[in-house]
C-alpha positions in Angstrom: -51.3 -30.3 -32.2 -49.0 -30.5 -29.2 -47.4 -33.7 -28.0 -47.1 -34.7 -24.5 -43.9 -35.1 -22.6 -43.0 -37.3 -19.7 -40.6 -36.7 -16.9 -37.9 -39.3 -17.3 -35.8 -38.1 -14.3 -35.2 -41.3 -12.3 -35.7 -41.3 -8.6 -35.0 -43.8 -5.8 -31.9 -45.4 -7.4 -31.4 -48.9 -5.9 -29.0 -51.8 -6.3 -29.2 -55.3 -5.2 -28.0 -56.0 -1.6 -26.3 -59.1 -3.1 -24.0 -57.0 -5.3 -21.5 -56.5 -2.4 -19.4 -53.3 -1.9 -17.9 -53.2 -5.4 -18.9 -51.1 -8.3 -19.5 -53.9 -10.7 -23.3 -53.8 -10.8 -26.3 -51.8 -12.1 -28.8 -49.6 -10.3 -32.5 -49.3 -11.1 -34.4 -46.1 -10.7 -38.1 -45.3 -11.0 -39.5 -43.2 -13.9 -43.1 -42.5 -14.8 -44.5 -45.7 -16.2 -41.2 -47.7 -16.1 -37.6 -48.1 -14.9 -34.2 -46.6 -15.6 -31.0 -48.6 -15.5 -27.4 -47.4 -15.1 -23.9 -48.8 -14.5 -22.4 -48.0 -11.1 -18.9 -47.9 -12.6 -19.9 -44.7 -14.6 -23.1 -43.2 -13.3 -22.4 -40.0 -15.3 -22.6 -41.9 -18.6 -26.3 -41.9 -18.4 -29.0 -44.6 -18.2 -31.5 -46.4 -20.4 -35.2 -46.6 -19.8 -37.8 -49.3 -20.1 -41.6 -49.3 -19.9 -43.2 -51.0 -16.9 -44.2 -53.9 -19.2 -40.6 -54.3 -20.5 -39.2 -54.2 -17.0 -41.7 -56.8 -15.7 -40.9 -59.1 -18.6 -37.1 -58.8 -17.9 -37.5 -59.5 -14.2 -39.7 -62.5 -14.9 -37.2 -63.9 -17.4 -34.2 -63.7 -14.9 -36.0 -65.2 -11.9 
């Protein structure tokens, strides 16, 4: 039985317009079914992913 794979290559990286011009913030990119988050200070270090449900819960909690 073969498993399925998902493309987790983030697209459309965005950061808040309120973050200013510095590199002390995070960026959020889209992935299939969720979001990817990375640090602007070291983009090459990678990113972590969340499901759409996890991302929605996070956003609701910080509003």
